[in-house]
LOLUM-509979 format. One record per residue (C-alpha): residue number from 1; residue in one letter; x, y, z. Coordinates in steps of 0.25 Angstrom, whole numbers. Layout:
<rec firo="NUM" ronu="a" X="X" Y="Y" Z="Z"/>
...
// end
This chain:
<rec firo="1" ronu="m" X="535" Y="219" Z="272"/>
<rec firo="2" ronu="a" X="536" Y="231" Z="281"/>
<rec firo="3" ronu="a" X="535" Y="245" Z="273"/>
<rec firo="4" ronu="p" X="548" Y="252" Z="271"/>
<rec firo="5" ronu="g" X="551" Y="262" Z="282"/>
<rec firo="6" ronu="g" X="542" Y="255" Z="292"/>
<rec firo="7" ronu="a" X="553" Y="254" Z="302"/>
<rec firo="8" ronu="r" X="555" Y="269" Z="301"/>
<rec firo="9" ronu="r" X="541" Y="273" Z="302"/>
<rec firo="10" ronu="q" X="538" Y="266" Z="315"/>
<rec firo="11" ronu="p" X="548" Y="275" Z="324"/>
<rec firo="12" ronu="l" X="542" Y="287" Z="317"/>
<rec firo="13" ronu="l" X="528" Y="283" Z="320"/>
<rec firo="14" ronu="l" X="532" Y="281" Z="335"/>
<rec firo="15" ronu="l" X="538" Y="295" Z="335"/>
<rec firo="16" ronu="l" X="525" Y="301" Z="329"/>
<rec firo="17" ronu="l" X="517" Y="294" Z="340"/>
<rec firo="18" ronu="a" X="526" Y="299" Z="351"/>
<rec firo="19" ronu="g" X="524" Y="313" Z="345"/>
<rec firo="20" ronu="l" X="509" Y="311" Z="346"/>
<rec firo="21" ronu="l" X="510" Y="307" Z="360"/>
<rec firo="22" ronu="h" X="516" Y="320" Z="364"/>
<rec firo="23" ronu="g" X="511" Y="329" Z="354"/>
<rec firo="24" ronu="a" X="519" Y="335" Z="342"/>
<rec firo="25" ronu="s" X="531" Y="344" Z="346"/>
<rec firo="26" ronu="a" X="531" Y="357" Z="340"/>
<rec firo="27" ronu="v" X="541" Y="369" Z="339"/>
<rec firo="28" ronu="f" X="535" Y="383" Z="343"/>
<rec firo="29" ronu="t" X="543" Y="396" Z="341"/>
<rec firo="30" ronu="v" X="540" Y="410" Z="345"/>
<rec firo="31" ronu="k" X="548" Y="421" Z="337"/>
<rec firo="32" ronu="d" X="550" Y="436" Z="339"/>
<rec firo="33" ronu="g" X="547" Y="447" Z="329"/>
<rec firo="34" ronu="n" X="561" Y="444" Z="322"/>
<rec firo="35" ronu="g" X="558" Y="429" Z="321"/>
<rec firo="36" ronu="t" X="567" Y="425" Z="332"/>
<rec firo="37" ronu="a" X="562" Y="413" Z="340"/>
<rec firo="38" ronu="c" X="561" Y="416" Z="355"/>
<rec firo="39" ronu="i" X="553" Y="404" Z="359"/>
<rec firo="40" ronu="m" X="554" Y="389" Z="354"/>
<rec firo="41" ronu="a" X="547" Y="378" Z="359"/>
<rec firo="42" ronu="n" X="546" Y="363" Z="354"/>
<rec firo="43" ronu="f" X="537" Y="354" Z="362"/>
<rec firo="44" ronu="s" X="525" Y="345" Z="362"/>
<rec firo="45" ronu="a" X="514" Y="347" Z="372"/>
<rec firo="46" ronu="a" X="501" Y="340" Z="377"/>
<rec firo="47" ronu="f" X="490" Y="346" Z="384"/>
<rec firo="48" ronu="s" X="480" Y="339" Z="394"/>
<rec firo="49" ronu="t" X="468" Y="346" Z="401"/>
<rec firo="50" ronu="n" X="453" Y="343" Z="404"/>
<rec firo="51" ronu="y" X="441" Y="350" Z="400"/>
<rec firo="52" ronu="n" X="426" Y="349" Z="403"/>
<rec firo="53" ronu="t" X="415" Y="342" Z="394"/>
<rec firo="54" ronu="k" X="401" Y="340" Z="396"/>
<rec firo="55" ronu="s" X="404" Y="326" Z="401"/>
<rec firo="56" ronu="g" X="415" Y="330" Z="411"/>
<rec firo="57" ronu="s" X="430" Y="334" Z="411"/>
<rec firo="58" ronu="k" X="439" Y="328" Z="400"/>
<rec firo="59" ronu="n" X="454" Y="327" Z="399"/>
<rec firo="60" ronu="v" X="461" Y="330" Z="386"/>
<rec firo="61" ronu="s" X="475" Y="330" Z="381"/>
<rec firo="62" ronu="f" X="480" Y="336" Z="368"/>
<rec firo="63" ronu="d" X="494" Y="339" Z="361"/>
<rec firo="64" ronu="l" X="500" Y="352" Z="356"/>
<rec firo="65" ronu="p" X="498" Y="350" Z="341"/>
<rec firo="66" ronu="p" X="509" Y="351" Z="331"/>
<rec firo="67" ronu="n" X="501" Y="363" Z="324"/>
<rec firo="68" ronu="a" X="502" Y="371" Z="337"/>
<rec firo="69" ronu="e" X="507" Y="385" Z="333"/>
<rec firo="70" ronu="v" X="514" Y="397" Z="340"/>
<rec firo="71" ronu="l" X="505" Y="409" Z="341"/>
<rec firo="72" ronu="n" X="509" Y="423" Z="337"/>
<rec firo="73" ronu="s" X="506" Y="428" Z="351"/>
<rec firo="74" ronu="s" X="518" Y="420" Z="355"/>
<rec firo="75" ronu="s" X="529" Y="430" Z="359"/>
<rec firo="76" ronu="c" X="544" Y="432" Z="361"/>
<rec firo="77" ronu="g" X="541" Y="442" Z="371"/>
<rec firo="78" ronu="k" X="547" Y="456" Z="373"/>
<rec firo="79" ronu="e" X="559" Y="459" Z="383"/>
<rec firo="80" ronu="n" X="554" Y="463" Z="397"/>
<rec firo="81" ronu="a" X="540" Y="463" Z="391"/>
<rec firo="82" ronu="s" X="535" Y="449" Z="388"/>
<rec firo="83" ronu="d" X="540" Y="434" Z="388"/>
<rec firo="84" ronu="p" X="540" Y="424" Z="376"/>
<rec firo="85" ronu="t" X="527" Y="417" Z="374"/>
<rec firo="86" ronu="l" X="525" Y="404" Z="366"/>
<rec firo="87" ronu="m" X="510" Y="402" Z="362"/>
<rec firo="88" ronu="i" X="506" Y="389" Z="355"/>
<rec firo="89" ronu="a" X="492" Y="388" Z="349"/>
<rec firo="90" ronu="f" X="485" Y="375" Z="344"/>
<rec firo="91" ronu="g" X="471" Y="369" Z="342"/>
<rec firo="92" ronu="r" X="459" Y="378" Z="344"/>
<rec firo="93" ronu="g" X="464" Y="389" Z="353"/>
<rec firo="94" ronu="h" X="474" Y="382" Z="362"/>
<rec firo="95" ronu="t" X="487" Y="389" Z="366"/>
<rec firo="96" ronu="l" X="499" Y="385" Z="374"/>
<rec firo="97" ronu="t" X="508" Y="397" Z="379"/>
<rec firo="98" ronu="l" X="522" Y="397" Z="384"/>
<rec firo="99" ronu="n" X="526" Y="410" Z="391"/>
<rec firo="100" ronu="f" X="541" Y="411" Z="394"/>
<rec firo="101" ronu="t" X="549" Y="420" Z="403"/>
<rec firo="102" ronu="r" X="564" Y="420" Z="407"/>
<rec firo="103" ronu="n" X="574" Y="425" Z="417"/>
<rec firo="104" ronu="a" X="589" Y="427" Z="416"/>
<rec firo="105" ronu="t" X="592" Y="412" Z="415"/>
<rec firo="106" ronu="r" X="579" Y="404" Z="412"/>
<rec firo="107" ronu="y" X="566" Y="405" Z="404"/>
<rec firo="108" ronu="s" X="553" Y="397" Z="406"/>
<rec firo="109" ronu="v" X="539" Y="395" Z="402"/>
<rec firo="110" ronu="h" X="534" Y="403" Z="414"/>
<rec firo="111" ronu="m" X="519" Y="401" Z="409"/>
<rec firo="112" ronu="m" X="512" Y="392" Z="400"/>
<rec firo="113" ronu="s" X="497" Y="393" Z="396"/>
<rec firo="114" ronu="f" X="488" Y="385" Z="388"/>
<rec firo="115" ronu="v" X="475" Y="390" Z="382"/>
<rec firo="116" ronu="y" X="465" Y="379" Z="377"/>
<rec firo="117" ronu="n" X="452" Y="380" Z="370"/>
<rec firo="118" ronu="l" X="441" Y="371" Z="375"/>
<rec firo="119" ronu="a" X="433" Y="374" Z="362"/>
<rec firo="120" ronu="d" X="443" Y="365" Z="354"/>
<rec firo="121" ronu="t" X="435" Y="353" Z="353"/>
<rec firo="122" ronu="e" X="446" Y="344" Z="347"/>
<rec firo="123" ronu="i" X="453" Y="345" Z="361"/>
<rec firo="124" ronu="f" X="442" Y="348" Z="370"/>
<rec firo="125" ronu="p" X="430" Y="340" Z="364"/>
<rec firo="126" ronu="n" X="416" Y="343" Z="371"/>
<rec firo="127" ronu="a" X="422" Y="353" Z="380"/>
<rec firo="128" ronu="s" X="411" Y="360" Z="389"/>
<rec firo="129" ronu="s" X="418" Y="374" Z="387"/>
<rec firo="130" ronu="k" X="424" Y="380" Z="375"/>
<rec firo="131" ronu="e" X="432" Y="390" Z="383"/>
<rec firo="132" ronu="t" X="447" Y="393" Z="381"/>
<rec firo="133" ronu="k" X="456" Y="390" Z="394"/>
<rec firo="134" ronu="t" X="469" Y="395" Z="398"/>
<rec firo="135" ronu="v" X="479" Y="388" Z="408"/>
<rec firo="136" ronu="e" X="493" Y="392" Z="411"/>
<rec firo="137" ronu="s" X="505" Y="388" Z="420"/>
<rec firo="138" ronu="i" X="519" Y="390" Z="423"/>
<rec firo="139" ronu="t" X="529" Y="380" Z="418"/>
<rec firo="140" ronu="d" X="542" Y="373" Z="421"/>
<rec firo="141" ronu="i" X="548" Y="376" Z="407"/>
<rec firo="142" ronu="m" X="561" Y="383" Z="408"/>
<rec firo="143" ronu="a" X="575" Y="384" Z="403"/>
<rec firo="144" ronu="d" X="588" Y="392" Z="403"/>
<rec firo="145" ronu="i" X="589" Y="404" Z="394"/>
<rec firo="146" ronu="n" X="594" Y="400" Z="381"/>
<rec firo="147" ronu="k" X="591" Y="385" Z="383"/>
<rec firo="148" ronu="k" X="579" Y="377" Z="378"/>
<rec firo="149" ronu="y" X="569" Y="371" Z="388"/>
<rec firo="150" ronu="r" X="569" Y="356" Z="385"/>
<rec firo="151" ronu="c" X="560" Y="345" Z="390"/>
<rec firo="152" ronu="v" X="558" Y="332" Z="384"/>
<rec firo="153" ronu="s" X="550" Y="327" Z="395"/>
<rec firo="154" ronu="s" X="535" Y="330" Z="397"/>
<rec firo="155" ronu="n" X="533" Y="343" Z="404"/>
<rec firo="156" ronu="q" X="519" Y="346" Z="410"/>
<rec firo="157" ronu="i" X="513" Y="360" Z="412"/>
<rec firo="158" ronu="h" X="500" Y="360" Z="420"/>
<rec firo="159" ronu="m" X="491" Y="372" Z="418"/>
<rec firo="160" ronu="n" X="478" Y="370" Z="426"/>
<rec firo="161" ronu="n" X="471" Y="359" Z="419"/>
<rec firo="162" ronu="v" X="480" Y="358" Z="407"/>
<rec firo="163" ronu="t" X="493" Y="351" Z="406"/>
<rec firo="164" ronu="v" X="503" Y="353" Z="395"/>
<rec firo="165" ronu="t" X="514" Y="342" Z="393"/>
<rec firo="166" ronu="f" X="526" Y="346" Z="385"/>
<rec firo="167" ronu="h" X="534" Y="336" Z="378"/>
<rec firo="168" ronu="d" X="548" Y="337" Z="373"/>
<rec firo="169" ronu="a" X="549" Y="352" Z="374"/>
<rec firo="170" ronu="t" X="559" Y="362" Z="370"/>
<rec firo="171" ronu="i" X="556" Y="376" Z="373"/>
<rec firo="172" ronu="q" X="565" Y="389" Z="373"/>
<rec firo="173" ronu="a" X="562" Y="404" Z="374"/>
<rec firo="174" ronu="y" X="571" Y="416" Z="373"/>
<rec firo="175" ronu="l" X="578" Y="410" Z="362"/>
<rec firo="176" ronu="s" X="592" Y="416" Z="358"/>
<rec firo="177" ronu="n" X="590" Y="410" Z="344"/>
<rec firo="178" ronu="n" X="580" Y="403" Z="335"/>
<rec firo="179" ronu="s" X="582" Y="389" Z="340"/>
<rec firo="180" ronu="f" X="582" Y="381" Z="353"/>
<rec firo="181" ronu="s" X="594" Y="382" Z="362"/>
<rec firo="182" ronu="k" X="603" Y="370" Z="362"/>
<rec firo="183" ronu="e" X="604" Y="371" Z="377"/>
<rec firo="184" ronu="e" X="592" Y="366" Z="385"/>
<rec firo="185" ronu="t" X="586" Y="366" Z="399"/>
<rec firo="186" ronu="r" X="579" Y="353" Z="402"/>
<rec firo="187" ronu="c" X="566" Y="352" Z="409"/>
<rec firo="188" ronu="e" X="565" Y="346" Z="423"/>
<rec firo="189" ronu="q" X="557" Y="334" Z="417"/>
<rec firo="190" ronu="d" X="569" Y="330" Z="408"/>
<rec firo="191" ronu="r" X="580" Y="331" Z="419"/>
<rec firo="192" ronu="p" X="584" Y="318" Z="426"/>
<rec firo="193" ronu="s" X="578" Y="315" Z="439"/>
<rec firo="194" ronu="p" X="588" Y="316" Z="451"/>
<rec firo="195" ronu="t" X="594" Y="303" Z="456"/>
<rec firo="196" ronu="v" X="593" Y="300" Z="470"/>
<rec firo="197" ronu="p" X="605" Y="293" Z="476"/>
<rec firo="198" ronu="p" X="601" Y="279" Z="483"/>
<rec firo="199" ronu="s" X="601" Y="279" Z="498"/>
<rec firo="200" ronu="p" X="613" Y="272" Z="504"/>
<rec firo="201" ronu="p" X="610" Y="258" Z="509"/>
<rec firo="202" ronu="h" X="607" Y="256" Z="524"/>
<rec firo="203" ronu="p" X="616" Y="247" Z="531"/>
<rec firo="204" ronu="s" X="610" Y="234" Z="536"/>
<rec firo="205" ronu="p" X="612" Y="230" Z="551"/>
<rec firo="206" ronu="s" X="619" Y="218" Z="555"/>
<rec firo="207" ronu="p" X="610" Y="207" Z="559"/>
<rec firo="208" ronu="g" X="609" Y="204" Z="573"/>
<rec firo="209" ronu="l" X="617" Y="216" Z="577"/>
<rec firo="210" ronu="h" X="614" Y="231" Z="580"/>
<rec firo="211" ronu="s" X="612" Y="239" Z="567"/>
<rec firo="212" ronu="s" X="626" Y="245" Z="564"/>
<rec firo="213" ronu="t" X="633" Y="249" Z="551"/>
<rec firo="214" ronu="h" X="646" Y="244" Z="557"/>
<rec firo="215" ronu="e" X="652" Y="230" Z="555"/>
<rec firo="216" ronu="c" X="655" Y="222" Z="567"/>
<rec firo="217" ronu="q" X="662" Y="210" Z="571"/>
<rec firo="218" ronu="s" X="655" Y="199" Z="579"/>
<rec firo="219" ronu="f" X="661" Y="189" Z="589"/>
<rec firo="220" ronu="w" X="655" Y="179" Z="599"/>
<rec firo="221" ronu="g" X="656" Y="181" Z="614"/>
<rec firo="222" ronu="v" X="651" Y="176" Z="627"/>
<rec firo="223" ronu="t" X="644" Y="186" Z="636"/>
<rec firo="224" ronu="s" X="634" Y="185" Z="647"/>
<rec firo="225" ronu="f" X="623" Y="185" Z="637"/>
<rec firo="226" ronu="g" X="628" Y="172" Z="631"/>
<rec firo="227" ronu="l" X="634" Y="169" Z="618"/>
<rec firo="228" ronu="s" X="634" Y="183" Z="610"/>
<rec firo="229" ronu="t" X="641" Y="190" Z="599"/>
<rec firo="230" ronu="f" X="648" Y="203" Z="599"/>
<rec firo="231" ronu="c" X="649" Y="213" Z="588"/>
<rec firo="232" ronu="h" X="660" Y="224" Z="588"/>
<rec firo="233" ronu="s" X="660" Y="235" Z="578"/>
<rec firo="234" ronu="r" X="664" Y="250" Z="577"/>
<rec firo="235" ronu="a" X="651" Y="253" Z="582"/>
<rec firo="236" ronu="g" X="652" Y="245" Z="595"/>
<rec firo="237" ronu="t" X="652" Y="232" Z="601"/>
<rec firo="238" ronu="f" X="639" Y="225" Z="605"/>
<rec firo="239" ronu="l" X="634" Y="212" Z="610"/>
<rec firo="240" ronu="n" X="624" Y="204" Z="602"/>
<rec firo="241" ronu="r" X="618" Y="193" Z="611"/>
<rec firo="242" ronu="k" X="616" Y="180" Z="603"/>
<rec firo="243" ronu="k" X="602" Y="178" Z="609"/>
<rec firo="244" ronu="g" X="594" Y="189" Z="613"/>
<rec firo="245" ronu="v" X="593" Y="204" Z="610"/>
<rec firo="246" ronu="i" X="604" Y="210" Z="619"/>
<rec firo="247" ronu="f" X="614" Y="219" Z="613"/>
<rec firo="248" ronu="i" X="625" Y="226" Z="621"/>
<rec firo="249" ronu="y" X="632" Y="238" Z="613"/>
<rec firo="250" ronu="f" X="646" Y="243" Z="616"/>
<rec firo="251" ronu="f" X="648" Y="255" Z="607"/>
<rec firo="252" ronu="l" X="662" Y="261" Z="605"/>
// end
């Protein structure tokens, strides 16, 4: 006999497994000195890169863990002096940084950087080097002012030999209150692909006649060529010999 509640536990297990595939989602918040939030971000992220070992290059992938923390060095910025910055730390010396900027209508993550420590043997076993490396890149993460950036689809940011893949991301900077806006700007990956209208069908030429899009009326006649057919249409009148390949055209 099945244990009570077993039917409910199976969907829950599937949801947990789905979360493990994409990494756990976490909410990160940056507040100013008054405790007012200026940045909020909710996403899961996966990292992939390669590093050198004594036996050669090795590929590695790892997720942003659920215990990742917002560093105190994160900032809401100062007007006309600096822009908001979200710094997320995890593991042994790994830091993901999102630097925001804005204009009159939009804001964006204009620069993303990732610092990773090859001395972390859990992620980089048998690494030849124990150094800390830094990579960075501009991004396509942007939204309208007073709207949240929303991207359910996977969005990859390539930073030299490191690729960060965001999943189910909700990000907003320059908040007007302490919560995400109800309005959103969707990422390019979530937008439907443009529909290309089908090409119009090409007309098929009438068999045995000159290719024409006009209908014609055929009738028999006797000519110097022998028994032949005539075809009359708006495009003209022409003679189609019954035997042979001689055509005489009289266009109107």
